N, C-alpha and C positions, 0 to 999 in steps of 0.2 A: 598755340589753337589750334584744335583739330578742325578741319572742314566739316562742315553741316552734311551729314549723311542723304545718302537719296532717296526719297520715297522708296516704299518698296514697292514693286510689281502688284499690282492687283494679280487675286488667284481666285479659283473656284470655293466657292462655302455651304457646309453644310447646311444647308434648309431642309431638305426634303424627311420630313415625318412620317408614321408606318402609312397610314390613312391612304397620304402620298404617293405611300412606295407603292402601294397595291393597286392605288389608280393607276399608276403609268406600265404594272406589270398588265391589266386590264383593258387598259388604253391602249396598248401595244396590241396586242393580242384579235381582240375584237374587231374586227374592221371589214372587208366585204366579205370574207371568205364563208363564216355559215350562211351568207344572203348569196352567195354565186355556185358554191359549190355542191350542193345536196342534189342537182339537178346533172350536172357529172358524174358524179357518184353512184347514184341510183341508176345510170346509164351501162356503168362499167361492173356494178353488184349491184341488177335488179333482182333483189329479193329486202325483206325486212330485215330480217337477222342480219346478213350479211355487211348492210348498210350500214346498218347503227353498231355492228361490233369492228367495222374501223375507224366510228368514229371514240366506243370506246381505246383501241390500241392507240390511237390519235394522243389520246388522255396520257395512256398509260406510258407513252414513250416522251412527250412532255413534264411529266409529273417525275420520272427518271430523271432526268436532264436537270429540273428543276433542284432536284434532293440533292443531286451532285453539285451542281454549281451553286446552290446554298453554301456548302460547305465551304469549297475555295474561294467563293467571296467572302463570306466570314473571314477567311485568315488573309485575304489579300484587298480590302475594301477599298480598289485606285480607282479612280479614273480612267475607262479605258475598258473595262469589263473581262468580257471575253478574250479583247486581243491584249492585256495584262498576264490571263492565265494562260492562252496559248505561249507568248514569250518565256515567263517564266517557266514552262513546262519544257515546252520545244525548243528555244532559242530565235535569235534576230530572224532567222530568213524564214521560219515558219509563222512570225508574227508578221514580219513585212508582206507577204502573201496574202494573209487574211486580206491588210491594210487595201493592197493592190487590189483585190477582189472586191472591195465597199468600191472603191473607187470607181474602177472601169466597169463594172457592172450591178453585185449585188445589192446596193445601196438605192441608186437610181430607178433601179428597176420597183424596188421593192414600192419605193415613195409612188414613182410613174403607175403602178397595176393598180392601187388605190385609189391616186387621186382619178385618175381614169372614172371607178366606180361612182367616186363623189361627183362628179361633172356628169356621168349618167345620169343619176337621181335625179341632182339640181334642175337639169336640163330638163326631164319628165316633168318635176311640180311645176314650173313656169310655163307648159304646154309646147313643148319643143321635143319634137322623135329624135332622141339622140343614133338613133339609130340607122336613119336618112344620112347620105352617101353624103348629101350635099352638108350636112351638120360635123360628118367627121372632126375637118377643124377646129372648126367650135368648141366643141365638147374637148377637143387638146388642149384649146387656152385656157379654156375656163378650168382644165385641170394643174396645166402649170401654173395659171394664178392662184390655186390652192395652195400650192405649194411655195411660192415663195409667200403667199399672207402668212402660214403657218409659222415659215422661217423667221418672219418677219415678230412674231408673239413672241419666240425665245430669244433672239437676240435683245430685245427690249428688256426680259428678265426673267428669270425662272420663275420667279413668284405669280409675272403673267401666265407664263408657262403653263405652268401645276394648275392654277385656277380652270384654263379654259381643260386641263386634259381631266381635272373632279369635275367639272360640271358634265363631258360629254358623256364619262361614263356614268355617270348616273340615269343618263337619259338613253346611252345606248342597251345597260344591263337590264335599264326598268321596261324599256321596249320591247325586247325579247322575251324577258318575264310576263308580259300582258299578253303576247301573242299566244304564250305556253298558257298560262290560266284562261283565258280564253275559249285555245281550242279544247282543253280537257272541261273546262264547264259546262261550253254551249258545245263544239265539234261529236267528242267522242259519243257524249249521248246519242245523240242524231246517227253517228254512222255503226258505232260499236268500234273504231278502227279498224287501220286497214293492216292486220299485221301476217295475218295467213294467207297464200301459205309461206309459212318463215322463209323456209328456203326452198326454191324452183328448181325444180333438175336445172341443172345446167349454168344458173347463176353464180359461182364462182371457178374463178381459177386462180393457179396462184399468180400469173402474170398481171391480172386483170387486180389483183389486191393490193400489189404493189403500186400500181399505179393509181391505182383510188389512193391509197396513204399518203404516196406526192399530195395529191391533191391538197388531204384532210392535213398535213402539214401545211400547206398555205397558210389555212383558217387559222391553226395554231401557235404560227410563227409572230416571236414578239415576247414569249415568255421567259428571256435572256437579256432583255432588251432592257432593264430596271440595271442589269449589272455594269452598264456603259459610266451610268450615272452614280458609277459607287461613292465618288471621292464626293459626293455632294447628299449622302446620304447621311442624318441623323444618327446617332447610336451605330452604326455597320452592322455591328457583330452581333446586337440582336435585332435590328429592324431589318434588316437585307436578307436573314430563311425565313423570317415568317411572312415575309412579305413575296419571296419569289413561292415557295411554295403555295399558301395562302391563296395567291392569284392564281395560280395556275389550277388549283382544285375548282376554283370558285367558276372560272374559264371552262373546264371540261365540262363540270355542271351543268351550266347551261348547253352548252353545244349540245348534251345527249341529250335532255329536256324539250329544246326546239326540234330536234331531226322526230322525238316520239309525238310531240304537237303535230308537227305536218302529216304522220302517216295517219296520225287522229282524226285527220279531217280528209288527205289527199289518199287515193290506193299508189305505191310505188310507178304503176306504169305511168299517170299524169306527174310527179313528179319530175320524171327524167324528159319528159319536155319544158316542166316548166322552169324554164330561166331565174322566174325569178318567184321563186317561190314561198316567201313569206309573205311576198303580196297577193298571190292570189289564197292562200290560207286569210288573211286578215279578209278580203274580199270576199268569200264567200261565206263568216262568219259576221262582220257589221258594215257590208255591202261597200259602194264606194270609196266612203272615209274612211274603212280601210286600208285602201290603196295609201292615200296620199299622209293616215299614219302611216306605215311604213317605208314609205319613201324617203318623208322629215326624220324616220329612225337611221335610217339607212348613213341619209346625207351627216347625221351627229355622229355616227358610226364613225364613216369612213375619216369625218374633217378631223375627231377627235383623236384618230388613231394618226392620220399623218403630224397632227398635233406633238404627240407624243411620238413618234419615229425620230422628228427635228430637234427633240427634248435630247433623246439616248444618242442614237449614231453618231453624231457628230463627234462627240468625247471621241469616239476609235481615232479620228485623224488629230485631234488636239493630244492625246497619248503617245501618237507615233512622233509625232513636231516634236513634243517632250524631250524624246526618246532622239531625236534625232534620226529618224529615218524618213521623216517626208520636211518640206518646206519648212523654214521656223517659224513663220508667220504665223503659220498656222495656229499657232500654240499661245497667241494670243485672247489676252483675257481684256474685254471693254471695260476700263478704265471706269465709266459710270454704272454699267447694268452690271456689269460681273458674270459675263457669261462668257464663254469661247464662241467669239462672235465670227471670227476669220472663219473657222470651221462649218458651221450654222448655215455662212452664206455660200460656203463652197459645194456642201451635202445639198442645199435646197437648190443652188444654180444647175449641177449636174441631176437631179432629179426633175428641173423643170425641159435639160434640152431631151432628155430620152423620153418622157411621156410626150414629144410633140414628134418622135421617130418610129416608136414599137405599138403595137397593140396589146390589149390585155393579157390576152395569152402566150404573147413571145416574153411580156415582161415576170408576171408572173413565175413560168415554166423556169426559166431561168434563175430568178433569186432563188429557189427553192433546191436546184442543182449546186448553185455554185456556193450554195452557205452548210449546206449539210457536211463539207469535208472540216469544214472549222468547229461546228456543233461539237462534232466527234472530238478531234484534239482538245478542244478545250473540256471535253467531260475526262478524256483520257489524263489528261494534266494530271489529275489528282491524285493516279499510280506511282509518277514521278514527284510530287510536291511533299506525299506522307512519308518520304522518307528521308528529307532532307533535315538539317537543324535549323531547330527554330519555327518549323509549322503549326501553327496555336490555332486554329480552328474554334469556333466557339461552338460550331453547330456539326457535326456529325453523319453522314449520311447512314441511315438501317440500310442492311444487307447489303455493307459494303462485303465483298464486289461485285455481288451477283447487279443491283442496280445500276450502277454505271456500264457493266460488261450487256446490258439491254439493251441499252441506248446506242451503243456502238455496235454490237453487233444488229438492233435493226437499222443505221446508216451505212452498213457492208451489206444489207441483204438490200435499202432502195437502191442503193448505186448500181449494184449490180443487175438489178432489174433495169437500170436504166439505161444500160451498155449493150443489154441481150434484148430488149425488147425492141425492133423496128421500129416502130412506134416512134422513139424515144433515143435512140442510137446515137443520131447526129447531133442530133440538140447534146444530148449528153459528151460525147468525144468534144463537139466545138469549145464549148463551155470551159471543161477542161485545157484546152487548146488556150484559151483567154489565161487563165488562171496560170497556167504553167510558163506562160510567158513574163509573168512576172519576176522567173528566175533571172537571165541573164538581165533582165533592166534592174534588179536588188545588187549584184555582180558588176555592172557598170557605173553605179552609183554610190550609194550610201554603204554597199558591203563592202567597198572597196576602205572605206574610214573605219568600218569595223574589224580589222586583221589588226 
């Protein structure tokens, strides 16, 4: 007699359709950046045309990356996304360093920065001043609670996490679109817009433009996050390219329209000092109700981004563990909910810790600088993968090899600018120091078993 076979271990299921996949791209991308970044950009580039140009450049940067990864993802539709692309293109050490960076800095910093913005607006809505020194800890505890809550949603099930993402995407995109429409319908006829002089004398320097572009990329980050959950997308050869490209285009369009709307109502000099520019614009157009509307929109936006991030990025740790580059327990799938619950719990726990220790600015700057090299490696993997037998993507990036080279060249420019500029030099050096510290960790641990 044959011994009864043991039940198969639970695995991740392909449940995400096209709309949910697009919602993940939009939900992961539109968070706090479009509401917080315009003031800093206007300060670095105090002219309407330079400020709008940096948003256009950010959109081109993201689109070049999305077009390239759409091809790679259609050929490698596996859980882990960028981690898989880096591993197959550049080897296990590079993939480990990506995971190391995500573990010790990148993901927790991103979640923390988004959660702080959510908590600040939440406290403002309930009548508590979030910037008052006596409320700093309260705001950070609220941010940590938001991270843990959205982590729980994603552990309980893919459908629940996807439903929250879908609902908040409609709310955040619709909220931004509403601001755009009332600015064009009410504000623009009253003011005629504030678009001249388009380029004031001395408003643009190469260094300032580079720093501004880094801030813009914080707002655009998330365009590639769907790839982390590629192993759970239905018909991935068709859906992944459409969702990555379509979602990125939709985000780019609303970002540019929002900034044109801001300039339709407020001059650049006022935008420079407006930390809550969307709220200020709405207040001028429809009064105090506009402030409440924008505050609620930002809360939904950032909460949705937290939820989407905790759906996608824990899959990196799951894939690493499955590859034996991380603790095996992290690759466990919940027997009832069929989600990578250990990876999600780990990611949420790290984010909650980071948010209690760092400010928004520290978290956002560290995130962008640390992840840019891995974006470049993932995009550059296309040059190695195209020459390999069996590589058969369902989508081919148009304009190859120019499109991926534009992306890689932009990353090199931004990182070089970070090292050269005194204002960002030591932060850039420290971030790379933390990333490179993963090399000896690799060779002392999992790298020894890879030989």
